[in-house]
N, CA, C and O of each residue as an XYZ file, in Angstrom:
1008
protein
N     112.678    107.290     99.874
C     112.841    108.337    100.876
C     114.041    108.010    101.754
O     114.150    106.891    102.255
N     114.957    108.982    101.951
C     116.142    108.749    102.742
C     115.823    108.557    104.209
O     114.782    108.986    104.706
N     116.755    107.895    104.891
C     116.568    107.646    106.320
C     116.435    108.952    107.088
O     115.608    109.054    107.993
N     117.242    109.957    106.736
C     117.205    111.238    107.442
C     115.846    111.907    107.315
O     115.339    112.464    108.288
N     115.245    111.860    106.117
C     113.936    112.473    105.917
C     112.856    111.732    106.687
O     111.942    112.350    107.233
N     112.958    110.429    106.732
C     111.979    109.643    107.490
C     112.049    109.994    108.966
O     111.021    110.195    109.613
N     113.262    110.069    109.497
C     113.431    110.418    110.909
C     112.937    111.835    111.188
O     112.366    112.099    112.246
N     113.156    112.740    110.245
C     112.697    114.121    110.414
C     111.175    114.173    110.482
O     110.608    114.857    111.335
N     110.517    113.448    109.582
C     109.052    113.394    109.601
C     108.543    112.772    110.895
O     107.573    113.252    111.483
N     109.196    111.710    111.331
C     108.787    111.043    112.561
C     108.944    111.970    113.760
O     108.093    111.987    114.649
N     110.023    112.736    113.787
C     110.248    113.669    114.888
C     109.166    114.738    114.914
O     108.661    115.086    115.981
N     108.812    115.254    113.756
C     107.748    116.255    113.685
C     106.421    115.724    114.195
O     105.713    116.406    114.936
N     106.089    114.509    113.796
C     104.848    113.896    114.262
C     104.887    113.642    115.763
O     103.880    113.811    116.451
N     106.046    113.237    116.271
C     106.181    112.988    117.710
C     105.980    114.275    118.503
O     105.395    114.254    119.586
N     106.458    115.384    117.973
C     106.265    116.676    118.642
C     104.790    117.036    118.670
O     104.276    117.492    119.691
N     104.109    116.832    117.550
C     102.665    117.102    117.498
C     101.932    116.257    118.524
O     101.056    116.749    119.235
N     102.295    114.976    118.598
C     101.637    114.074    119.542
C     101.903    114.488    120.982
O     101.031    114.356    121.840
N     103.101    114.987    121.247
C     103.480    115.372    122.600
C     102.681    116.571    123.082
O     102.466    116.735    124.283
N     102.244    117.402    122.162
C     101.524    118.616    122.525
C     100.053    118.367    122.841
O      99.353    119.275    123.288
N      99.589    117.164    122.614
C      98.179    116.849    122.866
C      98.074    115.593    123.717
O      98.966    114.745    123.671
N      97.007    115.455    124.489
C      96.833    114.249    125.309
C      96.623    113.024    124.440
O      96.211    113.127    123.284
N      96.919    111.834    125.025
C      96.789    110.587    124.271
C      95.381    110.402    123.729
O      95.206    109.846    122.644
N      94.380    110.856    124.461
C      92.996    110.657    124.025
C      92.656    111.444    122.777
O      91.670    111.141    122.105
N      93.458    112.455    122.454
C      93.213    113.241    121.248
C      93.455    112.385    120.017
O      94.479    111.709    119.921
N      92.513    112.408    119.066
C      92.652    111.608    117.848
C      93.895    112.034    117.079
O      94.591    111.194    116.509
N      94.177    113.324    117.059
C      95.369    113.809    116.369
C      96.631    113.256    117.017
O      97.582    112.895    116.324
N      96.640    113.192    118.329
C      97.837    112.756    119.051
C      98.129    111.283    118.828
O      99.255    110.927    118.482
N      97.134    110.410    119.019
C      97.455    108.987    118.913
C      97.701    108.558    117.480
O      98.475    107.633    117.233
N      97.053    109.217    116.536
C      97.360    108.905    115.141
C      98.790    109.325    114.806
O      99.516    108.601    114.125
N      99.183    110.494    115.288
C     100.540    110.975    115.034
C     101.564    110.046    115.673
O     102.623    109.802    115.095
N     101.262    109.529    116.850
C     102.203    108.635    117.531
C     102.377    107.320    116.782
O     103.492    106.815    116.653
N     101.284    106.775    116.294
C     101.365    105.518    115.544
C     102.172    105.716    114.262
O     103.045    104.910    113.941
N     101.879    106.780    113.539
C     102.599    107.052    112.295
C     104.075    107.340    112.578
O     104.951    106.893    111.837
N     104.350    108.094    113.660
C     105.732    108.393    114.016
C     106.489    107.105    114.343
O     107.631    106.930    113.918
N     105.856    106.207    115.096
C     106.495    104.933    115.440
C     106.774    104.122    114.174
O     107.825    103.493    114.053
N     105.846    104.139    113.249
C     106.033    103.416    111.988
C     107.205    104.003    111.204
O     108.028    103.257    110.675
N     107.288    105.323    111.125
C     108.357    105.960    110.356
C     109.723    105.729    110.998
O     110.710    105.510    110.294
N     109.787    105.776    112.326
C     111.052    105.507    113.005
C     111.484    104.061    112.747
O     112.656    103.792    112.486
N     110.525    103.134    112.823
C     110.824    101.725    112.553
C     111.321    101.547    111.124
O     112.295    100.832    110.886
N     110.654    102.195    110.175
C     111.067    102.115    108.771
C     112.472    102.665    108.579
O     113.284    102.085    107.859
N     112.754    103.799    109.236
C     114.076    104.409    109.110
C     115.158    103.504    109.690
O     116.228    103.355    109.100
N     114.881    102.899    110.848
C     115.857    102.001    111.462
C     116.071    100.756    110.603
O     117.193    100.272    110.457
N     114.981    100.249    110.041
C     115.092     99.075    109.181
C     115.976     99.368    107.970
O     116.887     98.604    107.651
N     115.696    100.478    107.310
C     116.490    100.834    106.140
C     117.924    101.178    106.532
O     118.859    100.964    105.760
N     118.085    101.716    107.745
C     119.406    102.114    108.206
C     120.347    100.962    108.471
O     121.564    101.148    108.504
N     119.798     99.764    108.661
C     120.638     98.585    108.900
C     121.634     98.399    107.763
O     122.748     97.924    107.985
N     121.243     98.768    106.551
C     122.092     98.574    105.370
C     123.406     99.332    105.472
O     124.414     98.885    104.925
N     123.419    100.474    106.161
C     124.684    101.207    106.302
C     125.235    101.182    107.725
O     126.426    101.422    107.923
N     124.394    100.897    108.716
C     124.885    100.802    110.090
C     125.802     99.592    110.254
O     126.852     99.683    110.890
N     125.396     98.452    109.671
C     126.188     97.226    109.820
C     127.590     97.367    109.229
O     128.556     97.025    109.912
N     127.754     97.855    107.990
C     129.117     98.063    107.475
C     129.903     99.085    108.306
O     131.111     98.947    108.497
N     129.199    100.111    108.795
C     129.882    101.133    109.596
C     130.421    100.547    110.895
O     131.496    100.935    111.353
N     129.680     99.613    111.489
C     130.124     98.975    112.727
C     131.181     97.906    112.471
O     131.947     97.551    113.367
N     131.216     97.396    111.235
C     132.177     96.361    110.905
C     131.847     95.011    111.510
O     132.733     94.179    111.707
N     130.565     94.790    111.807
C     130.148     93.520    112.403
C     130.256     92.409    111.362
O     129.712     92.545    110.266
N     130.948     91.308    111.681
C     131.083     90.214    110.707
C     129.750     89.524    110.446
O     128.903     89.431    111.334
N     129.574     89.043    109.223
C     128.334     88.357    108.875
C     128.240     87.016    109.599
O     129.245     86.346    109.837
N     127.011     86.644    109.940
C     126.769     85.438    110.734
C     126.212     84.294    109.910
O     125.736     83.312    110.479
N     126.253     84.387    108.579
C     125.646     83.353    107.742
C     126.233     81.970    108.011
O     125.499     80.985    108.074
N     127.534     81.895    108.166
C     128.177     80.597    108.401
C     127.683     79.974    109.703
O     127.461     78.766    109.773
N     127.512     80.798    110.727
C     127.025     80.290    112.014
C     125.567     79.850    111.925
O     125.188     78.828    112.498
N     124.761     80.612    111.214
C     123.348     80.259    111.069
C     123.189     78.967    110.278
O     122.367     78.116    110.618
N     123.978     78.830    109.226
C     123.934     77.599    108.433
C     124.410     76.407    109.270
O     123.856     75.313    109.170
N     125.432     76.625    110.089
C     125.927     75.554    110.958
C     124.845     75.111    111.942
O     124.719     73.921    112.234
N     124.075     76.054    112.447
C     122.971     75.714    113.357
C     121.897     74.914    112.620
O     121.358     73.946    113.156
N     121.592     75.321    111.398
C     120.632     74.566    110.590
C     121.102     73.125    110.400
O     120.321     72.182    110.524
N     122.369     72.976    110.103
C     122.907     71.636    109.878
C     122.899     70.814    111.161
O     122.634     69.612    111.132
N     123.192     71.466    112.291
C     123.204     70.757    113.571
C     121.805     70.311    113.974
O     121.627     69.233    114.541
N     120.818     71.143    113.679
C     119.446     70.845    114.091
C     118.689     69.981    113.088
O     117.885     69.132    113.474
N     118.950     70.201    111.799
C     118.144     69.551    110.768
C     118.961     68.746    109.754
O     118.402     68.143    108.838
N     120.270     68.741    109.920
C     121.109     68.020    108.977
C     121.389     68.799    107.712
O     122.036     68.288    106.798
N     120.921     70.006    107.647
C     121.106     70.858    106.471
C     120.106     71.987    106.498
O     119.226     72.018    107.358
N     120.225     72.909    105.576
C     119.292     74.028    105.511
C     118.061     73.639    104.693
O     118.197     73.217    103.545
N     116.861     73.773    105.266
C     115.653     73.480    104.485
C     115.576     74.278    103.190
O     114.983     73.822    102.212
N     116.165     75.451    103.182
C     116.160     76.266    101.965
C     116.805     75.532    100.797
O     116.477     75.784     99.638
N     117.726     74.621    101.112
C     118.394     73.848    100.076
C     117.790     72.450     99.948
O     117.577     71.947     98.845
N     117.521     71.844    101.087
C     117.077     70.444    101.096
C     115.730     70.247    100.406
O     115.460     69.172     99.871
N     114.887     71.273    100.416
C     113.562     71.117     99.821
C     113.558     71.223     98.302
O     112.513     71.065     97.671
N     114.696     71.483     97.723
C     114.804     71.451     96.277
C     114.101     72.611     95.585
O     113.915     73.680     96.168
N     113.712     72.383     94.329
C     113.089     73.423     93.513
C     111.574     73.229     93.477
O     111.100     72.207     92.980
N     110.815     74.180     93.988
C     109.357     74.054     93.926
C     108.846     74.237     92.502
O     109.514     74.841     91.662
N     107.672     73.715     92.248
C     107.055     73.904     90.934
C     106.676     75.367     90.748
O     106.694     76.144     91.702
N     106.334     75.740     89.521
C     105.946     77.126     89.257
C     104.703     77.511     90.064
O     104.625     78.617     90.598
N     103.734     76.597     90.149
C     102.513     76.879     90.907
C     102.834     77.088     92.380
O     102.299     77.998     93.014
N     103.709     76.245     92.925
C     104.093     76.388     94.332
C     104.851     77.685     94.562
O     104.644     78.371     95.563
N     105.734     78.015     93.622
C     106.496     79.258     93.735
C     105.574     80.472     93.729
O     105.786     81.420     94.485
N     104.557     80.443     92.881
C     103.604     81.556     92.820
C     102.811     81.670     94.124
O     102.603     82.768     94.639
N     102.372     80.527     94.648
C     101.618     80.523     95.897
C     102.482     81.016     97.058
O     102.031     81.818     97.876
N     103.719     80.537     97.125
C     104.617     80.949     98.199
C     104.972     82.431     98.099
O     105.092     83.115     99.115
N     105.138     82.918     96.886
C     105.457     84.334     96.696
C     104.295     85.220     97.116
O     104.492     86.274     97.722
N     103.079     84.786     96.790
C     101.892     85.532     97.220
C     101.789     85.523     98.740
O     101.446     86.536     99.350
N     102.087     84.373     99.353
C     102.039     84.276    100.808
C     103.092     85.178    101.448
O     102.822     85.850    102.443
N     104.286     85.186    100.871
C     105.367     86.017    101.409
C     105.002     87.498    101.325
O     105.245     88.253    102.266
N     104.422     87.909    100.205
C     104.050     89.316    100.026
C     102.875     89.708    100.919
O     102.708     90.885    101.237
N     102.063     88.740    101.324
C     100.903     89.048    102.163
C     101.311     89.680    103.487
O     100.493     90.318    104.150
N     102.568     89.507    103.873
C     103.092     90.158    105.084
C     102.852     91.666    105.027
O     102.397     92.261    106.004
N     103.155     92.274    103.900
C     103.009     93.725    103.760
C     101.534     94.131    103.795
O     101.185     95.161    104.372
N     100.687     93.337    103.190
C      99.254     93.637    103.209
C      98.703     93.512    104.622
O      97.893     94.331    105.056
N      99.140     92.494    105.328
C      98.672     92.263    106.695
C      99.120     93.394    107.619
O      98.322     93.927    108.389
N     100.394     93.752    107.537
C     100.936     94.800    108.394
C     100.270     96.146    108.131
O      99.766     96.787    109.053
N     100.270     96.565    106.884
C      99.754     97.898    106.583
C      98.229     97.954    106.658
O      97.657     99.002    106.960
N      97.577     96.835    106.384
C      96.129     96.786    106.579
C      95.760     96.948    108.039
O      94.815     97.661    108.375
N      96.518     96.277    108.916
C      96.269     96.397    110.354
C      96.503     97.818    110.833
O      95.707     98.356    111.604
N      97.584     98.423    110.384
C      97.867     99.801    110.801
C      96.796    100.768    110.308
O      96.439    101.709    111.017
N      96.283    100.544    109.105
C      95.214    101.404    108.585
C      93.957    101.272    109.436
O      93.302    102.269    109.741
N      93.620    100.042    109.818
C      92.442     99.816    110.660
C      92.630    100.457    112.030
O      91.697    101.040    112.584
N      93.845    100.346    112.573
C      94.147    100.936    113.876
C      93.968    102.448    113.838
O      93.429    103.040    114.773
N      94.421    103.067    112.758
C      94.316    104.520    112.653
C      92.867    104.993    112.554
O      92.564    106.143    112.870
N      91.983    104.114    112.121
C      90.566    104.462    112.015
C      89.787    104.087    113.270
O      88.601    104.395    113.380
N      90.450    103.421    114.217
C      89.779    102.952    115.418
C      89.899    103.916    116.581
O      90.115    105.115    116.404
N      89.753    103.354    117.794
C      89.799    104.189    118.988
C      91.218    104.271    119.538
O      92.079    103.464    119.191
N      91.448    105.265    120.405
C      92.787    105.538    120.910
C      93.338    104.395    121.759
O      94.520    104.067    121.651
N      92.508    103.787    122.596
C      92.998    102.722    123.473
C      93.466    101.520    122.668
O      94.510    100.939    122.965
N      92.707    101.148    121.659
C      93.106    100.044    120.795
C      94.419    100.370    120.087
O      95.298     99.515    119.970
N      94.545    101.601    119.622
C      95.767    102.027    118.948
C      96.955    101.944    119.892
O      98.040    101.523    119.490
N      96.763    102.338    121.133
C      97.848    102.298    122.105
C      98.323    100.870    122.332
O      99.525    100.604    122.328
N      97.391     99.960    122.528
C      97.743     98.574    122.810
C      98.429     97.910    121.616
O      99.457     97.248    121.763
N      97.848     98.096    120.443
C      98.400     97.454    119.247
C      99.779     97.998    118.922
O     100.709     97.227    118.687
N      99.923     99.308    118.907
C     101.200     99.903    118.519
C     102.295     99.594    119.533
O     103.437     99.352    119.144
N     101.972     99.596    120.818
C     102.983     99.310    121.840
C     103.533     97.894    121.671
O     104.745     97.687    121.726
N     102.647     96.926    121.466
C     103.089     95.535    121.311
C     103.803     95.335    119.982
O     104.870     94.724    119.932
N     103.218     95.848    118.912
C     103.764     95.620    117.574
C     105.148     96.236    117.415
O     106.065     95.581    116.921
N     105.303     97.489    117.831
C     106.579     98.150    117.610
C     107.645     97.698    118.609
O     108.837     97.871    118.358
N     107.231     97.125    119.730
C     108.196     96.486    120.629
C     108.768     95.242    119.957
O     109.961     94.960    120.076
N     107.918     94.500    119.251
C     108.391     93.330    118.495
C     109.339     93.764    117.388
O     110.356     93.114    117.147
N     109.013     94.844    116.725
C     109.913     95.364    115.693
C     111.270     95.715    116.290
O     112.305     95.414    115.696
N     111.274     96.349    117.462
C     112.528     96.745    118.099
C     113.391     95.521    118.395
O     114.603     95.544    118.181
N     112.765     94.452    118.888
C     113.505     93.223    119.177
C     114.076     92.619    117.896
O     115.224     92.177    117.871
N     113.274     92.601    116.839
C     113.731     92.039    115.577
C     114.868     92.837    114.959
O     115.834     92.258    114.463
N     114.763     94.164    114.983
C     115.808     95.001    114.414
C     117.097     94.909    115.224
O     118.189     95.047    114.672
N     116.978     94.677    116.520
C     118.169     94.464    117.343
C     118.903     93.208    116.874
O     120.133     93.171    116.835
N     118.127     92.178    116.519
C     118.738     90.964    115.990
C     119.472     91.214    114.688
O     120.538     90.646    114.454
N     118.906     92.065    113.833
C     119.570     92.392    112.572
C     120.946     93.013    112.810
O     121.905     92.719    112.096
N     121.026     93.880    113.830
C     122.280     94.570    114.101
C     123.285     93.683    114.826
O     124.490     93.781    114.596
N     122.780     92.812    115.709
C     123.669     91.948    116.489
C     124.123     90.719    115.715
O     125.240     90.234    115.896
N     123.234     90.216    114.842
C     123.531     89.001    114.076
C     123.253     89.276    112.594
O     122.322     88.705    112.027
N     124.036     90.129    111.974
C     123.782     90.460    110.560
C     124.059     89.278    109.648
O     125.054     88.572    109.811
N     123.170     89.071    108.687
C     123.337     87.986    107.718
C     122.558     88.343    106.462
O     121.623     89.143    106.507
N     122.946     87.749    105.350
C     122.313     88.079    104.074
C     121.427     86.961    103.535
O     120.734     87.156    102.537
N     121.436     85.788    104.181
C     120.529     84.718    103.778
C     121.138     83.714    102.831
O     122.211     83.946    102.274
N     120.449     82.580    102.645
C     120.976     81.479    101.824
C     121.285     81.863    100.382
O     122.321     81.463     99.852
N     120.408     82.630     99.738
C     120.607     82.938     98.322
C     121.892     83.716     98.095
O     122.636     83.442     97.154
N     122.149     84.689     98.963
C     123.308     85.558     98.767
C     124.602     84.973     99.302
O     125.682     85.332     98.831
N     124.514     84.081    100.276
C     125.731     83.625    100.944
C     126.209     82.241    100.528
O     127.387     81.926    100.700
N     125.331     81.409     99.987
C     125.701     80.024     99.699
C     125.908     79.828     98.199
O     125.047     80.186     97.395
N     127.026     79.273     97.837
C     127.313     79.031     96.429
C     126.420     77.916     95.883
O     126.157     76.926     96.566
N     125.971     78.088     94.672
C     125.142     77.078     94.041
C     123.670     77.169     94.366
O     122.877     76.370     93.868
N     123.286     78.135     95.199
C     121.879     78.300     95.552
C     121.227     79.232     94.541
O     121.611     80.395     94.417
N     120.245     78.715     93.825
C     119.609     79.491     92.772
C     118.289     80.094     93.255
O     117.659     79.600     94.190
N     117.899     81.169     92.591
C     116.610     81.777     92.879
C     115.482     80.832     92.483
O     115.584     80.113     91.490
N     114.426     80.840     93.253
C     113.249     80.036     92.920
C     112.588     80.644     91.685
O     112.351     81.850     91.628
N     112.295     79.806     90.709
C     111.699     80.268     89.464
C     110.184     80.113     89.512
O     109.665     79.092     89.962
N     109.488     81.135     89.047
C     108.033     81.108     89.031
C     107.497     81.992     87.937
O     108.131     82.152     86.894
N     106.335     82.568     88.164
C     105.715     83.432     87.179
C     105.753     84.888     87.582
O     106.710     85.352     88.201
N     104.691     85.612     87.222
C     104.639     87.061     87.448
C     104.629     87.413     88.931
O     105.264     88.386     89.337
N     103.917     86.633     89.749
C     103.848     86.932     91.181
C     105.222     86.751     91.820
O     105.645     87.560     92.646
N     105.910     85.687     91.432
C     107.251     85.432     91.960
C     108.204     86.547     91.573
O     108.996     87.006     92.396
N     108.133     86.982     90.333
C     109.015     88.052     89.861
C     108.723     89.357     90.591
O     109.644     90.064     91.001
N     107.444     89.675     90.753
C     107.088     90.912     91.456
C     107.528     90.860     92.909
O     108.079     91.833     93.426
N     107.290     89.731     93.574
C     107.675     89.601     94.975
C     109.183     89.736     95.137
O     109.653     90.371     96.081
N     109.947     89.136     94.215
C     111.403     89.237     94.284
C     111.850     90.680     94.082
O     112.736     91.159     94.790
N     111.244     91.377     93.121
C     111.598     92.777     92.871
C     111.273     93.630     94.089
O     112.088     94.450     94.512
N     110.086     93.439     94.651
C     109.663     94.233     95.801
C     110.563     93.957     96.997
O     110.961     94.882     97.705
N     110.883     92.692     97.223
C     111.737     92.308     98.344
C     113.128     92.885     98.193
O     113.718     93.354     99.166
N     113.658     92.852     96.970
C     114.993     93.394     96.718
C     115.019     94.901     96.929
O     115.957     95.434     97.523
N     113.989     95.588     96.442
C     113.926     97.044     96.587
C     113.800     97.457     98.054
O     114.369     98.465     98.472
N     113.064     96.685     98.815
C     112.808     97.058    100.205
C     113.764     96.463    101.211
O     113.635     96.713    102.409
N     114.729     95.675    100.744
C     115.635     94.978    101.660
C     116.589     95.943    102.355
O     117.010     96.953    101.791
N     116.919     95.593    103.612
C     117.962     96.330    104.326
C     119.260     95.535    104.317
O     120.158     95.789    105.120
N     119.355     94.578    103.412
C     120.540     93.756    103.117
C     120.803     92.714    104.191
O     120.865     91.520    103.898
N     120.961     93.161    105.446
C     121.334     92.245    106.528
C     120.105     91.910    107.383
O     120.140     92.005    108.610
N     119.038     91.522    106.718
C     117.736     91.401    107.380
C     117.260     89.947    107.423
O     116.227     89.598    106.851
N     118.035     89.109    108.114
C     117.734     87.680    108.121
C     117.349     87.166    109.513
O     116.324     86.501    109.664
N     118.163     87.469    110.526
C     117.976     86.883    111.855
C     117.563     87.957    112.873
O     118.305     88.911    113.107
N     116.380     87.798    113.474
C     115.350     86.779    113.226
C     114.498     87.165    112.021
O     114.642     88.260    111.478
N     113.615     86.271    111.608
C     112.721     86.582    110.500
C     111.612     87.514    110.975
O     110.759     87.130    111.775
N     111.639     88.753    110.467
C     110.564     89.685    110.809
C     109.242     89.250    110.190
O     108.173     89.526    110.735
N     109.321     88.573    109.055
C     108.082     88.065    108.457
C     107.373     87.112    109.419
O     106.145     87.103    109.503
N     108.143     86.326    110.129
C     107.568     85.402    111.109
C     107.162     86.138    112.373
O     106.034     85.995    112.846
N     108.074     86.922    112.918
C     107.814     87.623    114.181
C     106.637     88.581    114.078
O     105.745     88.554    114.926
N     106.621     89.421    113.061
C     105.585     90.455    112.977
C     104.242     89.880    112.546
O     103.206     90.287    113.072
N     104.235     88.946    111.602
C     102.943     88.343    111.227
C     102.370     87.562    112.409
O     101.156     87.541    112.611
N     103.254     86.913    113.199
C     102.796     86.220    114.397
C     102.237     87.196    115.422
O     101.227     86.912    116.065
N     102.890     88.347    115.576
C     102.404     89.372    116.498
C     101.041     89.899    116.052
O     100.148     90.098    116.876
N     100.888     90.122    114.758
C      99.607     90.601    114.234
C      98.512     89.567    114.445
O      97.382     89.915    114.786
N      98.846     88.298    114.243
C      97.854     87.240    114.448
C      97.454     87.156    115.914
O      96.277     86.968    116.220
N      98.406     87.290    116.816
C      98.083     87.271    118.248
C      97.184     88.445    118.622
O      96.248     88.291    119.406
N      97.466     89.604    118.065
C      96.623     90.767    118.323
C      95.210     90.543    117.787
O      94.229     90.935    118.418
N      95.117     89.908    116.614
C      93.800     89.603    116.066
C      93.068     88.590    116.939
O      91.863     88.713    117.162
N      93.793     87.592    117.433
C      93.172     86.596    118.304
C      92.707     87.237    119.606
O      91.695     86.837    120.182
N      93.453     88.230    120.060
C      93.090     88.940    121.279
C      91.806     89.736    121.092
O      91.054     89.951    122.042
N      91.564     90.170    119.864
C      90.352     90.950    119.581
C      89.205     90.073    119.107
O      88.057     90.301    119.488
N      89.496     89.080    118.289
C      88.454     88.215    117.741
C      89.057     86.879    117.329
O      89.788     86.806    116.341
N      88.762     85.838    118.067
C      89.305     84.521    117.741
C      88.797     84.036    116.382
O      89.493     83.302    115.680
N      87.612     84.440    116.023
C      87.058     84.042    114.727
C      87.885     84.618    113.586
O      88.206     83.918    112.625
N      88.227     85.897    113.698
C      89.051     86.516    112.660
C      90.437     85.889    112.610
O      90.985     85.675    111.529
N      90.999     85.596    113.764
C      92.324     84.978    113.811
C      92.315     83.594    113.177
O      93.278     83.201    112.518
N      91.225     82.854    113.377
C      91.130     81.510    112.790
C      91.121     81.577    111.272
O      91.650     80.686    110.608
N      90.525     82.622    110.719
C      90.493     82.795    109.269
C      91.875     83.171    108.740
O      92.271     82.738    107.658
N      92.611     83.985    109.513
C      93.904     84.477    109.063
C      95.047     83.503    109.338
O      96.105     83.608    108.717
N      94.851     82.565    110.252
C      95.926     81.653    110.652
C      96.528     80.865    109.482
O      97.752     80.754    109.409
N      95.713     80.306    108.554
C      96.310     79.577    107.424
C      97.208     80.466    106.558
O      98.239     80.006    106.066
N      96.829     81.725    106.371
C      97.652     82.647    105.597
C      98.999     82.858    106.280
O     100.042     82.867    105.627
N      98.965     83.027    107.602
C     100.205     83.237    108.354
C     101.078     81.981    108.306
O     102.300     82.080    108.189
N     100.459     80.808    108.396
C     101.214     79.554    108.322
C     101.927     79.438    106.973
O     103.097     79.059    106.920
N     101.225     79.764    105.885
C     101.851     79.738    104.555
C     102.967     80.771    104.449
O     103.994     80.525    103.816
N     102.760     81.915    105.067
C     103.765     82.978    105.053
C     105.054     82.478    105.702
O     106.145     82.662    105.162
N     104.917     81.846    106.864
C     106.100     81.319    107.554
C     106.800     80.270    106.691
O     108.024     80.271    106.559
N     106.017     79.395    106.120
C     106.565     78.320    105.277
C     107.291     78.904    104.063
O     108.326     78.387    103.642
N     106.741     79.978    103.508
C     107.309     80.574    102.303
C     108.701     81.149    102.535
O     109.504     81.200    101.603
N     109.002     81.579    103.749
C     110.323     82.156    104.025
C     111.434     81.143    103.773
O     112.558     81.517    103.439
N     111.117     79.861    103.934
C     112.100     78.798    103.704
C     112.064     78.307    102.260
O     113.104     78.093    101.638
N     110.845     78.131    101.733
C     110.707     77.636    100.365
C     111.357     78.595     99.372
O     111.980     78.159     98.404
N     111.213     79.890     99.608
C     111.780     80.889     98.698
C     113.254     81.170     98.990
O     113.886     81.968     98.298
N     113.806     80.508    100.025
C     115.233     80.582    100.353
C     115.673     81.952    100.832
O     116.812     82.360    100.604
N     114.776     82.661    101.495
C     115.142     83.949    102.065
C     115.727     83.800    103.469
O     116.456     84.676    103.935
N     115.408     82.693    104.143
C     115.822     82.532    105.532
C     116.365     81.141    105.822
O     116.038     80.165    105.148
N     117.197     81.086    106.840
C     117.595     79.815    107.431
C     116.482     79.392    108.396
O     115.682     80.218    108.837
N     116.444     78.103    108.712
C     115.407     77.625    109.626
C     115.537     78.256    111.010
O     114.533     78.501    111.678
N     116.770     78.520    111.443
C     116.959     79.114    112.765
C     116.419     80.545    112.823
O     116.087     81.034    113.902
N     116.331     81.211    111.687
C     115.720     82.546    111.651
C     114.242     82.464    112.015
O     113.716     83.295    112.755
N     113.588     81.437    111.474
C     112.166     81.231    111.755
C     111.977     80.874    113.226
O     111.084     81.396    113.893
N     112.824     79.981    113.719
C     112.736     79.580    115.128
C     112.944     80.781    116.045
O     112.224     80.950    117.029
N     113.928     81.611    115.718
C     114.200     82.803    116.522
C     112.995     83.744    116.526
O     112.646     84.307    117.564
N     112.363     83.914    115.361
C     111.175     84.762    115.292
C     110.064     84.252    116.183
O     109.393     85.037    116.854
N     109.862     82.941    116.197
C     108.818     82.334    117.039
C     109.150     82.513    118.514
O     108.271     82.851    119.307
N     110.408     82.291    118.893
C     110.805     82.403    120.295
C     110.659     83.834    120.807
O     110.194     84.051    121.926
N     111.053     84.805    119.991
C     110.892     86.208    120.393
C     109.418     86.547    120.536
O     109.025     87.270    121.451
N     108.602     86.020    119.628
C     107.165     86.258    119.699
C     106.588     85.703    121.000
O     105.799     86.374    121.665
N     106.974     84.498    121.360
C     106.474     83.890    122.593
C     106.898     84.711    123.814
O     106.114     84.895    124.745
N     108.120     85.193    123.808
C     108.582     86.044    124.916
C     107.786     87.346    124.972
O     107.406     87.803    126.050
N     107.537     87.938    123.806
C     106.786     89.195    123.748
C     105.361     89.008    124.253
O     104.842     89.853    124.983
N     104.730     87.901    123.866
C     103.375     87.613    124.336
C     103.368     87.422    125.851
O     102.474     87.918    126.536
N     104.361     86.703    126.374
C     104.442     86.496    127.812
C     104.600     87.800    128.572
O     103.946     88.011    129.594
N     105.461     88.673    128.079
C     105.672     89.978    128.720
C     104.402     90.814    128.656
O     104.040     91.474    129.630
N     103.721     90.788    127.506
C     102.504     91.580    127.355
C     101.404     91.095    128.288
O     100.684     91.906    128.871
N     101.269     89.789    128.434
C     100.266     89.252    129.354
C     100.590     89.630    130.791
O      99.701     89.994    131.561
N     101.862     89.542    131.145
C     102.272     89.954    132.487
C     101.992     91.432    132.713
O     101.509     91.821    133.777
N     102.294     92.255    131.715
C     102.066     93.695    131.844
C     100.596     94.009    132.037
O     100.240     94.881    132.830
N      99.749     93.310    131.320
C      98.313     93.564    131.445
C      97.797     93.236    132.837
O      96.956     93.952    133.380
N      98.298     92.161    133.405
C      97.868     91.770    134.744
C      98.374     92.760    135.787
O      97.629     93.177    136.674
N      99.657     93.133    135.671
C     100.264     93.998    136.674
C      99.891     95.468    136.508
O      99.695     96.179    137.494
N      99.794     95.917    135.267
C      99.566     97.346    135.014
C      98.099     97.658    134.749
O      97.556     98.616    135.298
N      97.458     96.850    133.907
C      96.077     97.129    133.521
C      95.056     96.338    134.327
O      93.854     96.453    134.085
N      95.513     95.550    135.266
C      94.577     94.792    136.082
C      93.863     93.698    135.322
O      92.751     93.314    135.684
N      94.499     93.182    134.253
C      93.910     92.100    133.485
C      92.906     92.532    132.442
O      92.298     91.690    131.782
N      92.720     93.848    132.282
C      91.774     94.318    131.277
C      92.338     94.106    129.889
O      93.552     94.161    129.689
N      91.455     93.862    128.924
C      91.880     93.769    127.527
C      90.874     94.470    126.653
O      89.883     95.020    127.133
N      91.135     94.445    125.384
C      90.302     95.223    124.458
C      89.643     94.312    123.442
O      89.605     94.639    122.256
N      89.131     93.190    123.876
C      88.510     92.257    122.939
C      87.232     92.827    122.351
O      86.419     93.459    123.026
N      87.097     92.568    121.044
C      85.888     92.967    120.326
C      85.447     91.768    119.500
O      86.134     91.398    118.548
N      84.348     91.170    119.830
C      83.884     89.972    119.124
C      82.824     90.344    118.085
O      82.310     89.470    117.387
């Protein structure tokens, strides 16, 4: 689906939502879907916005930071994982999409207040991450570094690589949205149920680790994702105290 069509659909949904109060099920569902479509359109749009702006690629700078902090890029230093490890890491990397879209599906079936809180925090994190893509465009270790080979695995690795390539916005490295958004989702889950978050935490940890093992990101991309997440959590906690009087929507 083209970026223009996605934006058109999002605009239509936003108009529908505007015509009804937030408490209306039609309105808040339309707002969540509209926010998702706008985010998707902006993400895909990075592929042509960056060349249009003529922003130079930042891969050399990101690699230099990796070398300054770690003596080299973990994407290279960790060598070639075994086929079993590659399959596990690929499954972990793909779990990002299941986690994100599963959460959004649950939100759409829930109550309006929960939808408001989740979507406001989640899509604010997306906005911060996409800003990084535009300000610090990079293509990652595999595409930018000579001699860096694709991680070899089985069917899961091949499918994950195909899906990632098809869905890529090309300059989608800094910060790592896989880290930022999965971390945001985990924080939201912890806010609702610490038990559920404890179950999901190992999956998220593997997901973060996989971004380096599969050579999609520099280490500084992961660090940037974590730092933005911490800032977002701090702002959200402050907002709740100042605006909502410390109320939250925990469900145990």
